[in-house]
N, C-alpha and C positions, 0 to 999 in steps of 0.2 A: 323408417326404418334411420335414414340417413340424418336427419336430425341427432335422434338418438346415439348412434353414432358421434355425432358430433358432440353432445352435453358432455358424454363420456370423457373422451378426450378433452376437452376443456378442463372438466372440472379433476380428471387427472396433469395434467399439466400443469395447471394453477395450485393447485397442491405441492406438485414437487418444487416449482419456482418457487413457494413460498418457504418451505423446507429450508433449500439451496439460501435462500436470504438469510434465513434464521441462522445458517452455517456460518455464513458468512459476517453476518453478525457478530455472533461469537466469538470471532478473530478479535474483536475488538477487544474483549476478555483475555487473547493472548498475547497481544501487544502490549497492554495492560501490565499484565504479570510478565511478561517478557521484561521491560524496561524499567521495573521496580527492581528486579533480579538482578539489574547490570549497573544501577544507578548506586550510590551510598545511602547507607542508614537515613543522613538527617534529609533527604530529597523526597524520598519514597511516597509520603502522603502526596505532596505538590502535583507526581508525575501521576498518580492515581486519576487524583481532581480535574488534570489534564485531560487524561484518555475519557472521562466519565463522561467530560463536560462535553468535549468535543464531538462525542457524537450525540450528544445532546442539539448541539449549534448543526451540524449539520443534516440531520433530520430536517430541522426548520429552517435553517435556511434553503434549503433544497426543495422541500416542499414550497416556501414562496416564489420561489425566483427559477433555482436553479432547474428543477426537472424543465420547465417552458424554454429556459434558456437554452438547453440542450436538445430540445427533441419537438421543439413549437408548438404552439397551441397559448391558450390564457393559462390563470390559474388554477392550483391543483383543482380543487373542487369540480371545474368546468370541465375538465379535462377526460379524467383519468376514473371514474366514480366507476365507469364501465356498464350504466344503462342504458337500455336499450341490445346489448348483447344478446342476443337469442336465439341464433340459428346459425347451422355453415354457411351462413351467405356471408357471415361475418368472416372479415379477413383476419382479426384477432384469434390464437390459439391458445390463449392463457388470460385471468382479466385485466386491465389495464392495471388496475390500484395494484396489484401484485405484481406487473413491469417494474410499477412507482419507488416500491417498499425490494426490491431487488439492487434497483439502480441506488436508489441512497443508501445502503450500507458499505456500497464502493465508494463513494464517495466520502464516508466517517474513514473506509478503509485507507486512502489517499492523503487526508490528514493528519490519523494517527503516525503517519512513516515520520512528519515532522515532528511529533511530540519529543520520539529518542534524540535525533541529532543534534535538538537546541536544550536537552533537557540540563538539570542542574547551574542555569546561569541564567533562563530567561523568565521575567516576571509573568505572572500567572494570568492577569490580565491582557496586556501585550499580546500574549500567545492567542488568546481567546478572540479578540479583535483580528486579529488577523486569519483567523479560520471562517470570520462570516465573511469574509470576502473569500478567502481561498473555496469554500465550501458552495455559495452564492452566487459567483461568479467566475475566478480563474479556470477552475477546476471543469466548470459547465458549457465556457467557451471552446476550449479544448476537446471536450466533446462532443459537441455539437459537430464539430469540424472532422471528427474519426467516425463513433459510433452515430452519430444523429445525422452522417451521411450529408451539409453543407458545406458550400467550398470557402475556401479558406478565403478572408478581407474578401469572400464576393468573386475571387477566380481562377480555381479549381478544386478539384474533391480529393482526398488523400487515395481516396477507395480508386479512382478513376486511374489514378499514377501506380498501382498498386503494390497500396497498403493494407497490409493486415496486422490485426492485434487482436486473436480468440478473445483473450478473456482479461485482458489488461497490462502486459509486462511495462508496456510506454503511457498507454493512457491512462492508468491509475497507479502504475509502482516510481514508473521513472519519471511522472508529472511530482507524485509526493515529494522523491527525492530530492527534485528541480527547487522545488519550493525551498526544501529543506537546507541543501545547498546556500540559498539567498541568504537565507536567515543566521546561519553559522557566520557565514564570510562578515556580516556587519556584526554580528554579537562575538565574536572575537573566542577564546578556548578559554577553559576553566583556569581559575589560579594554578598553578604546579604542575599545570601539566606538560608544559616545555621546560624545563632547563636552559640557561643562557647560554647555554652553547649548542642548543637545538635539538637536543635528545628528549626524545618522547618519556615521559615517567605516567608508569601504570595504574591505572586508577580501579581496583579492583569495586566488583560488585557488590551489594551486599549480602545477597540472596541465592545461589547457585541453583538450589531445588527449585525457587519461585520462576529463575528465568529459564530452565527448561521446562516446566510445568507451561508454559507461555506459547514455548516452542513448540511445544506437542498441541497444543489447543489451536496455536496455526494451522499447523500440519494437517489435522482435520477438519478445521474450516476452511482449507484451501479446495477441500473435495465440493465443496459447495460456492467456492468463487470458480471453479473452473467448469466443472459441471454443470453449472446452471446455468451457465453462459452455451448450454446447449439448446437451450432457450425451451426445451420438449421433449417428452420420456414417452408419452401413449403409441407411438411408431416404431415398425420394427426395426428400422433404420435410425430414428433417433437415439432408443434406445441402449443397441450396441454403441454405436456415437459417447453416448452417457460413457458406458462398462472401459469403453476406451481411455477416453478423457480422467475415469480414478486410475483406473490401471496407471497411466503415464506419468500422473503426476503424482503417484507415490513413487516408482521408480524412480523420476529427479530428483524428490526430498532425497531417499535414499544414497542413492549416486553423490548427489550435491556433500551429503556428509560426511561422505568417506573419502571422498575426492580431498576435501577440506580436514578432513584430522587425517589424513596420512602426509598433507603436505604439512602441516603443521608441526607434525614428528619429525618432519628432517630439517625445517628450519631450527625447530625448540630444542629440539630432543626431547618434546613433551606432548602426553596428547590433551589439546588445549580445548579445553569443555566451549569454551565462547566461542572461538573457529567452529569447532566440529555445529553449534546451532544456529552459526549464521551462515556455512557450509549449507546444513538442508535448508534453512531459507533460499537461498542462492537456487540452490537446484528448483525451489517451487515459482520461484520466479523467473527463473531461465524456459521454464517450460509452460507457462501462463500464455505466451501469448501465441502459440500454435501446439497445445495438446492432442490435437482429436488425429494427425495425420503422421506424428513417427512411431516406429517401433516399439517395444517395451526396451529392446537396447538398445536401441536411436537415445528414447527419452532419459536413461539412466546416465547415456554417457554425455548429453546438454546437458542431464543436472551434474553432473563430475567439472563438465565447461566450468559450468557457476561456481564450484566445491573452490576450485581451485583460482578463477577471478577474484572472488571476492579476498582470500587469504593477500593476496598480491595487492588489491586495491586497499584494505584498513591498510597496511604497511606504505601505502604510500602515500594514501593521506594524512597519517603519523607525520612524513617524513616532509608535508606538504605546509606543517601545522594547522593541519584541518581538522580541528577536535570532533569526534562525532563520538559520543560515550556507547551508544549501542553496535555503531556500523552500519544504521541505517540508509548512509546515502552509500555506499558501497554497497549491498545487501538489493536496493531497491533501483539505484538510478543506473550503476555502472550494470551489473547482471540484468537490469531492466533493456538498458540498449541489447546486452549479447541477443537477450531473449527474441528482440524485432529481426538480427540479422541473423540467428537460426531458424525464421520462418520459410523463406526460400528454398531452404535444402528440401522439406518436405512437401510445402504445400507450395503445385505451379502458378496458382494462382496470384501470389503475391512476387516481385522482383526487390533483390538488391538495393537498386537506384529507391525502389517505393517505399522501402524499410527506410533507409536513409534520410530523403524528404521528412516522411513523416516524426520519424525520430526528432529530426532537427526542429520540425514546426514544434512539438512540444514542447521540447526543453526550451528555446528562445522565447517563447511566451509565456510558460510557465515562470522559466527562470526572471526574465525583464519585470515581466508587472510582479511579481512575489518581492522582488528584491524596489522595485519602488514603491508598494506596500509598508516591508519593513523598514526603508531608509523615514517613511512619512509616521509611523509607529515611534521607531526612536525619537525622531524630531518633538514629536507630541509629549508624549509620556513617558520614552526611554523603554526600552526591552529589556534591559539586564537589571540585573539587582546589584547591591553594594559590595564593594568584598568581603565588607563587615556579614553582611549579611549571607554570601554565599559562604561564607567561612563558620557560620552557625548551623548554616541548613535552608533551604526556599521552605521546607514543611514549616518553622515556625514566623518567617516572616509575610510565607505569603499565603498561609493556612490557618494559621495559630495552633498549632499540633499537630506533634510527630506521629508516626508509624507504631514503634518501638520506643513506648516514656521509660517501660522501666529499665532498659538496657541503651540506650542513646546517651541520655541525658544533656541533647543538645551538642554533642562533640560529634 
């Protein structure tokens, strides 16, 4: 009887884990649509190519070495096939290969964040070369210190210091933004983004319906991102936890959008759609570090704080001439840090000092290593397309085709 119950729980939890992983994989489509909508028409094909190619690169590199670095063990086939998992005496509550699938889509999410920040002026092949290192080494190393439970440089574990990140506000989102920031600093701003007197010029995206669709897809995919991080659903306690996580994830997104929309109305006198979309995403990032312990009202307020912060951050980065076409550094980096700092308010198993140490560890590691990799790529192959290619659009120079050939005509 005990073995039969275990087999049923094993099957249910594995199925739930896989479905959540599929939802997170669908976030790749959300990033692709959001970024394609927020760039100019002449750069659409290249941004789509980056998003689908980085997903394939992430899956392959994490299989080859990333998973082993993050969680230990040998290469993929010898460690996570799940052979021999037959009864209740096993520690696993879901198929090990399901865990790999769930983890690999998180890696791709972190790399997707980089794509939007460097849009419209980065060479495709330089970006993909960086993706190899990011998904195969940089991300897995910081993941081993956080979710993997390994001591940082053999000295201490972040968990022992009071660090907690339920689904990855820092581990995934801030890490991706840190890598993006390093790339943007070496890459420079798009031509025409900043005038001689330092004023930021608006460069509108080509397709707001597409950007909005992308935001909706990300909103939906986030239920798998946060909900799957409960890791099970077959018991009463885990099922209740999943329901709370779903509720709070949705509440935070709504709070973030409303707050960003209202602040934009105060600042600009208009309902700014791009700020509203980024507000929703900011709310999602803010709750990701701890969606299981707040009340629905607290989750809404936390999301609202993220929505307010992302508007201020986007405006501040523009003043600093840090050109981020889609606001990825603000949404995932600045608000990712906020999400980590909000955890101790509702989770007494964490501490503000532990969260700060964890955040600093993630940022310093990812930013410094990414800066080194970007610098090597810049020296070896160059990371930026030429001024002429930028004027014509990356679609032609990098992909040899346009997304809307009947309408754009390379202009």
